[in-house]
N, C-alpha and C positions, 0 to 999 in steps of 0.2 A: 416701397420707396418711390419717390418721384424721380423719373429719369428723363422725361421729355424736356427738350431745351428750346429756347427761342432767342433770337437776337434782340428782341425788345418785348417786355411784358405788355399785354394790352391794358388799356385803361379800363376800369370797371364800368360796365353798362349801368344805366339807371335802375334796371331790374336787380342787378347785383348789389347795388348800393341801397336797395330798399329793405333795410335791416331793422330800423328802429321799431317797426310795428310787429316784428316777429315775436312769437311766444318766447319768454325767457326760459329755455330749457336746453339741455345738452342735445336732444334729438333734433330740435329745430335749428339749432346752431350748426350741427354736422350736415344736415340736409342742405342748408343753404351754402355752406362752405363748398360743397361739391359743385355748385353752380357757378362759382367765381373762377373763371378760367385762369386768371393771373396767379392763383394760389396753388395750381397744379403744374406749374412750369418752372424751369430754371432759366434765368437770363444769363447768356454767356456772351463774352465779347473780349476785345483787345487783340492786338496784333503783335506776336512775339515769334521769333525764329523757332522752328520745329527742332529743338535740340534738348538734350539732357542737361539738367542743372548740375553744375560742378559741386563737389563736396569739399570741405564742409560748406553748409549754407546757413544763412541767418533767418530766423523765423521770428515773427512777432504775432502777438495776439492782443487785440484792443477792442474794448467796448467803447464805441465812439459817441454814445449819448445823442443820437439823431445825426451826428456829423454836421455841425454848423459850418466847419471850415475845411472843405475837402482839400484845397491846395496846400494849406499850412499843415493839415494832418498827414498828407502824402510826403511833405518834406520832412516832418518829424520822424517818420518811419522809413526814411529814404535808403537806409542800409539793409532793409529787409529784402531777401530774395523770395520769401513766402510770407504773406500777411493774412491772418485770420481775424475777421472783423465782425462785430455784432451791433445791434441797434443802428442800422443804416436806414436812412430815409430814401424813398423813391417816389417822387411826385407829392411831397407834403408842403404845405404853405409855410411852415415854421422854417424849412430849409430851402425856401425860394423855389420849390417845385423841382429841385434838381435830382438827378440820379447820382447820388453821392458816391456809391461804389464804383460806377462807371467812370466818374470824373477822377477819382483818386487813382484808379488803374491807369487812366489815360495820362495823368500827370507824371506817372512813373514808368510808362511804357510797359505795362504788365497785361497779362490775360486776367479775366475774372469770371466768377460764377456767383450768382445771387439768387436767393430764394426768399419768398415772403413769409414772415412769421406772422404778422398781423395785418389786416385791413382796418385801418383807423377810421372810426366813424365820425370823429370830430377833429378839431385843430390841435388837440394835446391838452396839457395842463394849463391853468390861468397864466403862469409864467411864460409859457411857450407861445401864447397868444400875442405876447409883446414882439415876437420875431416875425409874425405874419404880416405880409403885404396884401395877400389875398384873403377872401373870406371863404374859400373852398380849397380843397385838395384836388390836384390834377388827377392823382392816382390814389393816394392814401396808403401807400405801401411802406411797411417798416419791417426789416428783416436782417438776415445774416448773409455774409459773403466771404469769399477768399480770393486772393489775387496772387500771381506768381510771375516770376521773370521768364518762365517757360510755359509750355502749353499745359492746360488742365485736361486730363483725360477721364472719360467716364463720369461726368459730374452727376451728382445725386443729391437728393434732399430727403430728410426724414422728419415727419412731424412727431414730436415726442409725446409720450403719454401725459395727460393732464385732466383738469376738471373744468376747463373753459372759464377760469376765474374772471378773465378780462371782459367776457361777454356780459358779465353781470354787473360790471363796474359803472357807477353813475357818472363819475368825472371824465374818465377816458375809455368809453366803451369800444371794444375791438372784436373783430371776428378773426378766429385763428387760435393757434397753440404754439408753444415753443418748438423751435426747429433746429436741426443740424443740417449743414450743407458742406459737402466735401467733394473730393476728386482724387484720382490717382495721379501722382507726380513722378516723373521719370528723372532719375539722377545718374550720374556716371557710375554709381555703385549698385543701381537697380531701382525698382520702384517702391514707393510707399504710398499710404493713404493719408491725406491731410483732411482734417475735419474742424470746421468752426461751428461752435455750439453755444447756446445760451440757456441755462437752466432756470427754472422758475424761482422768482423771489418771493411771491405772495403765498408761501407755504412753509412747512417744516422740513426737516432733513429727510424724512422717509420718502416724501414725494420726489425729492431730487435724486435719491438713490434709486428709485423705480425708473426714472427718466434715464439715468445712466446705465442701468442694467439693460433697458430696451435698446439703447444706442449701441452698446458693446455687442449684444446679441445679433443686432442687425449687420454690424460690421464683420462679425465672425462668419455670418451666413454668406455675405455678398463678397467678401475679400478674404477667404481663408488663406493663412500662411503669409499675408503681407504685413510688413511693419506698419504701425499706425501711430499717428500724431494727432491727439485731440487738444484743442486749445480754445479758450474763451472764458467768458464770465459764468462761472459755475455757481455764483450766488451763495457760496459757502458761509454759513453763519449768518445769512441775511434773514433772520426771524427774531421774534421777541426773545431776548436773552440768549441769542445764538452765539456759538463759538465754532469757528471753522474746524477746529481740531476734532469735534464731536460728530462730524458729518460721516454718515455711513457709506457714502459713495466712494470715499477713499479706500476702505477695506475691501469693498466690492471690486474696485478697479485693480487693486493689488492682487487680489485672488485671481483675476483674469490675466495677470502678467504685466500690468502697467506699473510704471514708476511715476511719482508725482514730482512736479517741478514748479515752485511758486516763489523762488528768491528767498531771502532771509526771513525766517519765521516771524520775526517782530515787525517786519516792514509791511505795512497795509498797502492796498492798491486803489484806494478811493481818495477823493479830494473835493473841496468845494469847486463849482463851476458856474457858468453863466445860467445854467438851468437849475441845478441842485446847489442852491446858494448857502444853505445852512443845514448840512447833513447832520443827523443826530449823533452818528458816530463814524469813525474810520474803520473800514472793514477790509478783510483779505479775501477777495472774491475771485481773482483771476489766476488761471493755472494752465499748464501744460501737463497732459498725461501721455507717456511715451511707452511704446512696446516695439521691440525689435529694432532699436536704435540707441545710439549713445548721445545724450544731450548734455551740453556744457552748462555752466552756472547761469542762472536767470537773473538779468538786469531788470530792475523795476524802474522804468524811465519816466520821470515826471512829465505829465502831459501838459506842458506849457509851451506855447508858441514862441517864436523868435522875439516877439514883443511883450512876452509875459502873459498873453491872454490864455486862460484856461481852454484847452480844446475839447475836454471831456470831464465828466466826474470820475473816470477811471484812468489810472496810469497805464502806459503801454508796457507789456512784459516781452522781453527780447531774449532769445538763446540761440546757440549754435548747434545744429545737428552735425555732430562730429563724424558719424559713420552709421551704417546700417548693419544689422546682423540678423540671424534667423529670428522669426517672430515667436517661435516656440508653440 
């Protein structure tokens, strides 16, 4: 696990960015990844009172698709005491070089932790080029985070198992692999572990099941006996002919003591956005997995800003943690 923290991730050096001429192999990818300092750190920040969160508390999970609108997104999730976010840019031209997680947390007076999933080697997709004022990325980081109205203890990140698919992609080449980032949260009823994750889309269900198995095993080893909440874009059914009901990760998680929470079965969590303008199909990708806690009904909140602007191609999912119990 990644444990080292920093108040600000360093910008990649020219040597760290010299990636395009690398041999296209997993071995060369992994060797270079070890040299990029920002990808082995967790950025932490925000100022909150050192207090336990009251129960019940409201939690949200949201894939923000780059986070084009940090302030509007923060307002949309304004009732959340804990927010698990993915696809967050940090120093990307398409989002005006902003640190989107830090800005959302700042707008809500929350603490945050952020880890890099990918170092982007370009400006993004052709549609995303339309949002760029600069011809370069200040950092090129894209990743996951969490933010809370209380302090985040023992922050950690875990790079999930994968095949480095995006390193071999011609349109959006990236260094990195899918990641989970989390922390211990203290409440009036005791602690639990909150985890924001993002599973692979460019694969089949067996790949995602292996990622989930690795994540649960790591959490069991690092935080034995603590309640756990995993939330995020699990990309369930996001493959050719895919159906979220057939994903093996659900049975695997149930066997490990987790319950599944995704809102009404017939209600999907994706929509057209400014970037994903013509999605081929609506999908149910976003979930909470809970163990050692009671979770209320999940609201699937349309990700439309106050003026009707789509904030993401994923809707925000929101639930209440009603109480904690023994993790089993």
